[in-house]
Short mmCIF file of the C-alpha atoms (twelve columns), coordinates in Angstrom:
data_MODEL
# 
_entry.id   MODEL 
# 
loop_
_atom_site.group_PDB 
_atom_site.id 
_atom_site.type_symbol 
_atom_site.label_atom_id 
_atom_site.label_alt_id 
_atom_site.label_comp_id 
_atom_site.label_asym_id 
_atom_site.label_seq_id 
_atom_site.Cartn_x 
_atom_site.Cartn_y 
_atom_site.Cartn_z 
_atom_site.pdbx_PDB_model_num 
ATOM 1   C CA . MET A 1   41.262 5.055   277.809 1 
ATOM 2   C CA . SER A 2   39.198 3.013   279.970 1 
ATOM 3   C CA . TYR A 3   36.016 2.664   279.404 1 
ATOM 4   C CA . GLU A 4   34.543 1.429   282.899 1 
ATOM 5   C CA . LEU A 5   32.170 3.403   285.356 1 
ATOM 6   C CA . VAL A 6   34.773 6.236   285.640 1 
ATOM 7   C CA . GLY A 7   32.475 9.583   285.271 1 
ATOM 8   C CA . ALA A 8   29.697 7.089   283.833 1 
ATOM 9   C CA . PHE A 9   25.903 6.191   284.598 1 
ATOM 10  C CA . ARG A 10  24.245 3.360   283.828 1 
ATOM 11  C CA . GLU A 11  20.631 3.686   282.473 1 
ATOM 12  C CA . ARG A 12  18.447 -0.169  282.303 1 
ATOM 13  C CA . TYR A 13  15.685 0.344   279.610 1 
ATOM 14  C CA . LEU A 14  12.652 -1.832  280.176 1 
ATOM 15  C CA . ILE A 15  10.138 -3.048  277.349 1 
ATOM 16  C CA . PRO A 16  7.720  -5.546  279.234 1 
ATOM 17  C CA . ALA A 17  6.038  -8.045  277.947 1 
ATOM 18  C CA . PHE A 18  7.426  -7.872  274.686 1 
ATOM 19  C CA . ALA A 19  6.037  -10.335 272.109 1 
ATOM 20  C CA . PHE A 20  8.156  -12.079 269.257 1 
ATOM 21  C CA . GLY A 21  5.892  -13.994 267.553 1 
ATOM 22  C CA . ALA A 22  3.838  -11.951 265.083 1 
ATOM 23  C CA . ALA A 23  6.278  -9.659  263.619 1 
ATOM 24  C CA . THR A 24  9.298  -7.345  264.440 1 
ATOM 25  C CA . ALA A 25  8.754  -4.416  266.559 1 
ATOM 26  C CA . SER A 26  10.598 -2.145  267.920 1 
ATOM 27  C CA . ARG A 27  11.017 1.186   270.907 1 
ATOM 28  C CA . THR A 28  13.167 4.304   270.010 1 
ATOM 29  C CA . LEU A 29  14.864 5.633   272.582 1 
ATOM 30  C CA . GLN A 30  17.535 8.968   272.767 1 
ATOM 31  C CA . GLY A 31  20.763 9.043   275.300 1 
ATOM 32  C CA . PRO A 32  20.848 11.720  277.991 1 
ATOM 33  C CA . PRO A 33  22.336 15.073  276.235 1 
ATOM 34  C CA . GLY A 34  25.816 15.289  274.866 1 
ATOM 35  C CA . ARG A 35  26.506 11.378  276.166 1 
ATOM 36  C CA . LYS A 36  27.901 8.588   273.992 1 
ATOM 37  C CA . GLY A 37  26.652 5.193   275.587 1 
ATOM 38  C CA . LEU A 38  27.918 1.171   275.335 1 
ATOM 39  C CA . VAL A 39  25.519 -1.433  275.975 1 
ATOM 40  C CA . ARG A 40  27.030 -3.606  278.600 1 
ATOM 41  C CA . ASP A 41  24.275 -5.835  279.059 1 
ATOM 42  C CA . ILE A 42  20.635 -7.406  278.197 1 
ATOM 43  C CA . LEU A 43  18.473 -9.384  279.845 1 
ATOM 44  C CA . ALA A 44  15.669 -11.765 278.984 1 
ATOM 45  C CA . THR A 45  13.304 -13.065 281.537 1 
ATOM 46  C CA . VAL A 46  11.063 -15.412 279.142 1 
ATOM 47  C CA . THR A 47  8.102  -15.744 279.947 1 
ATOM 48  C CA . ALA A 48  6.816  -18.086 276.791 1 
ATOM 49  C CA . ALA A 49  9.144  -20.137 275.358 1 
ATOM 50  C CA . MET A 50  10.971 -19.204 272.106 1 
ATOM 51  C CA . VAL A 51  10.062 -20.447 269.176 1 
ATOM 52  C CA . GLY A 52  11.806 -20.241 265.414 1 
ATOM 53  C CA . THR A 53  12.703 -22.979 263.678 1 
ATOM 54  C CA . THR A 54  14.879 -21.602 260.957 1 
ATOM 55  C CA . THR A 55  16.303 -18.563 263.320 1 
ATOM 56  C CA . VAL A 56  15.653 -18.116 266.701 1 
ATOM 57  C CA . PRO A 57  14.200 -14.336 268.198 1 
ATOM 58  C CA . GLU A 58  16.419 -11.779 269.060 1 
ATOM 59  C CA . ILE A 59  17.124 -8.582  270.390 1 
ATOM 60  C CA . ARG A 60  19.163 -5.761  268.440 1 
ATOM 61  C CA . VAL A 61  20.112 -2.530  269.906 1 
ATOM 62  C CA . GLY A 62  21.084 -0.111  266.828 1 
ATOM 63  C CA . THR A 63  20.812 2.746   264.481 1 
ATOM 64  C CA . ALA A 64  17.752 1.363   263.107 1 
ATOM 65  C CA . GLN A 65  15.221 -0.871  263.178 1 
ATOM 66  C CA . SER A 66  17.376 -3.657  261.215 1 
ATOM 67  C CA . ASP A 67  20.275 -2.749  262.900 1 
ATOM 68  C CA . ASN A 68  22.103 -4.687  265.624 1 
ATOM 69  C CA . SER A 69  25.335 -2.116  265.816 1 
ATOM 70  C CA . PHE A 70  25.629 -1.526  269.145 1 
ATOM 71  C CA . ALA A 71  24.115 -4.800  271.019 1 
ATOM 72  C CA . ARG A 72  22.575 -8.530  269.666 1 
ATOM 73  C CA . PHE A 73  21.073 -11.249 271.534 1 
ATOM 74  C CA . LEU A 74  19.454 -14.607 269.769 1 
ATOM 75  C CA . LEU A 75  16.982 -16.052 272.192 1 
ATOM 76  C CA . GLY A 76  18.450 -19.985 271.833 1 
ATOM 77  C CA . THR A 77  20.774 -22.550 272.999 1 
ATOM 78  C CA . THR A 78  21.370 -22.795 268.848 1 
ATOM 79  C CA . ALA A 79  20.307 -21.001 266.140 1 
ATOM 80  C CA . THR A 80  17.324 -23.138 265.850 1 
ATOM 81  C CA . ALA A 81  16.370 -24.089 269.335 1 
ATOM 82  C CA . GLY A 82  15.011 -21.287 271.213 1 
ATOM 83  C CA . TYR A 83  14.886 -20.689 275.142 1 
ATOM 84  C CA . GLY A 84  12.273 -21.671 277.142 1 
ATOM 85  C CA . THR A 85  10.869 -19.976 280.151 1 
ATOM 86  C CA . GLY A 86  13.438 -18.370 282.330 1 
ATOM 87  C CA . ILE A 87  16.109 -15.776 282.925 1 
ATOM 88  C CA . PHE A 88  18.772 -15.323 280.386 1 
ATOM 89  C CA . ARG A 89  21.605 -12.531 280.863 1 
ATOM 90  C CA . ALA A 90  23.905 -11.819 277.878 1 
ATOM 91  C CA . ARG A 91  27.411 -10.960 279.791 1 
ATOM 92  C CA . PHE A 92  26.353 -13.616 282.405 1 
ATOM 93  C CA . LEU A 93  26.192 -16.129 279.418 1 
ATOM 94  C CA . CYS A 94  29.693 -14.630 278.239 1 
ATOM 95  C CA . GLN A 95  31.599 -15.092 281.465 1 
ATOM 96  C CA . ALA A 96  30.185 -18.445 281.687 1 
ATOM 97  C CA . ALA A 97  30.911 -19.678 278.575 1 
ATOM 98  C CA . GLN A 98  33.384 -22.243 278.148 1 
ATOM 99  C CA . ASN A 99  36.640 -21.885 276.174 1 
ATOM 100 C CA . ARG A 100 35.419 -18.368 275.745 1 
ATOM 101 C CA . PHE A 101 36.267 -16.145 273.060 1 
ATOM 102 C CA . GLY A 102 38.976 -13.204 274.225 1 
ATOM 103 C CA . ASN A 103 39.805 -11.485 277.045 1 
ATOM 104 C CA . PHE A 104 36.869 -9.484  277.222 1 
ATOM 105 C CA . PRO A 105 33.312 -11.109 277.726 1 
ATOM 106 C CA . THR A 106 31.378 -9.303  275.141 1 
ATOM 107 C CA . ARG A 107 30.818 -11.833 272.873 1 
ATOM 108 C CA . LEU A 108 29.550 -16.052 272.982 1 
ATOM 109 C CA . ALA A 109 29.767 -17.599 269.550 1 
ATOM 110 C CA . ASP A 110 28.911 -20.735 270.527 1 
ATOM 111 C CA . PHE A 111 27.119 -20.180 267.176 1 
ATOM 112 C CA . ALA A 112 27.168 -17.800 264.727 1 
ATOM 113 C CA . ASN A 113 26.204 -14.079 265.628 1 
ATOM 114 C CA . HIS A 114 24.768 -15.391 269.346 1 
ATOM 115 C CA . ILE A 115 25.516 -12.767 271.519 1 
ATOM 116 C CA . PHE A 116 27.298 -9.340  271.198 1 
ATOM 117 C CA . LEU A 117 27.408 -6.927  273.745 1 
ATOM 118 C CA . GLU A 118 29.496 -3.162  273.316 1 
ATOM 119 C CA . GLY A 119 29.211 -3.113  270.004 1 
ATOM 120 C CA . ASN A 120 31.546 -6.057  269.715 1 
ATOM 121 C CA . ASN A 121 30.975 -7.206  266.090 1 
ATOM 122 C CA . THR A 122 34.755 -6.169  265.271 1 
ATOM 123 C CA . SER A 123 32.978 -3.062  262.679 1 
ATOM 124 C CA . GLY A 124 33.260 -0.483  265.517 1 
ATOM 125 C CA . SER A 125 36.246 2.414   265.921 1 
ATOM 126 C CA . VAL A 126 38.036 1.663   269.315 1 
ATOM 127 C CA . THR A 127 40.121 -1.450  268.972 1 
ATOM 128 C CA . LEU A 128 40.135 -3.504  272.344 1 
ATOM 129 C CA . PRO A 129 43.517 -3.697  273.947 1 
ATOM 130 C CA . GLY A 130 44.537 -7.737  274.312 1 
ATOM 131 C CA . THR A 131 42.300 -8.839  271.925 1 
ATOM 132 C CA . ALA A 132 43.158 -10.871 268.275 1 
ATOM 133 C CA . ASP A 133 40.270 -10.352 266.267 1 
ATOM 134 C CA . ASN A 134 40.397 -6.554  266.230 1 
ATOM 135 C CA . GLN A 135 37.344 -6.555  268.506 1 
ATOM 136 C CA . THR A 136 35.737 -3.661  268.609 1 
ATOM 137 C CA . PHE A 137 33.275 -0.882  270.635 1 
ATOM 138 C CA . VAL A 138 30.168 0.710   268.997 1 
ATOM 139 C CA . PHE A 139 28.909 3.287   271.007 1 
ATOM 140 C CA . VAL A 140 25.574 4.594   270.727 1 
ATOM 141 C CA . THR A 141 26.186 7.875   269.687 1 
ATOM 142 C CA . ALA A 142 25.281 11.107  271.707 1 
ATOM 143 C CA . ASP A 143 22.138 13.038  270.881 1 
ATOM 144 C CA . THR A 144 21.081 10.680  268.346 1 
ATOM 145 C CA . PRO A 145 17.577 8.468   268.471 1 
ATOM 146 C CA . PHE A 146 18.708 4.494   268.976 1 
ATOM 147 C CA . PHE A 147 15.994 1.702   268.840 1 
ATOM 148 C CA . ILE A 148 15.498 -1.540  270.553 1 
ATOM 149 C CA . THR A 149 14.130 -4.057  268.632 1 
ATOM 150 C CA . GLY A 150 12.778 -7.504  269.124 1 
ATOM 151 C CA . VAL A 151 12.740 -9.761  265.859 1 
ATOM 152 C CA . ALA A 152 10.300 -12.460 265.566 1 
ATOM 153 C CA . GLY A 153 11.763 -16.058 264.873 1 
ATOM 154 C CA . VAL A 154 11.447 -18.027 261.715 1 
ATOM 155 C CA . GLY A 155 9.956  -20.918 261.075 1 
ATOM 156 C CA . GLY A 156 7.278  -23.125 262.609 1 
ATOM 157 C CA . ALA A 157 5.170  -20.908 264.633 1 
ATOM 158 C CA . PRO A 158 7.003  -18.278 265.643 1 
ATOM 159 C CA . ALA A 159 6.616  -17.155 269.779 1 
ATOM 160 C CA . GLY A 160 7.924  -16.005 272.859 1 
ATOM 161 C CA . THR A 161 7.181  -13.756 275.352 1 
ATOM 162 C CA . ALA A 162 9.332  -11.694 277.604 1 
ATOM 163 C CA . ASP A 163 10.319 -8.838  279.432 1 
ATOM 164 C CA . ILE A 164 13.488 -7.154  277.937 1 
ATOM 165 C CA . TYR A 165 16.149 -5.589  279.764 1 
ATOM 166 C CA . VAL A 166 19.245 -3.188  277.991 1 
ATOM 167 C CA . ASP A 167 21.908 -1.137  280.397 1 
ATOM 168 C CA . ILE A 168 23.774 0.970   278.800 1 
ATOM 169 C CA . ASP A 169 26.551 2.912   280.018 1 
ATOM 170 C CA . TRP A 170 26.597 6.977   279.430 1 
ATOM 171 C CA . PHE A 171 29.837 8.708   278.797 1 
# 
């Protein structure tokens, strides 16, 4: 079974001017009735540099504020160096990476847990064909709320602001 756009449609969820400096914050959303979803991309338009000297800020998509079952994007060039201002697209970073992992550009591990999309964290229920490490899909459950969460960086003087776009294909 192919999980491409056949019979699916894409929705883009926008959270403007999301502040990562003070604390973790999230938005609760729900997909269209009767459809399960895959997080295909996360885009962050950073307008104020991301700061966290122990861990950088991150975007999570999951079943709760503390969960990242469906997607995760750490907003930095390393685990402790946040992005400056600019546009950072998770899928592009996965596709453009040297020595990228596997046949499917849904994960980037240039540092621990940098990016995974489509729930590609090896804990899902549908194994991707042609992969050696049991990469899996984890679907946003039909008719169930999900969370898009911005997690503040840790260490130093945590800061950062970005417009967040999350693209989900609904089947």
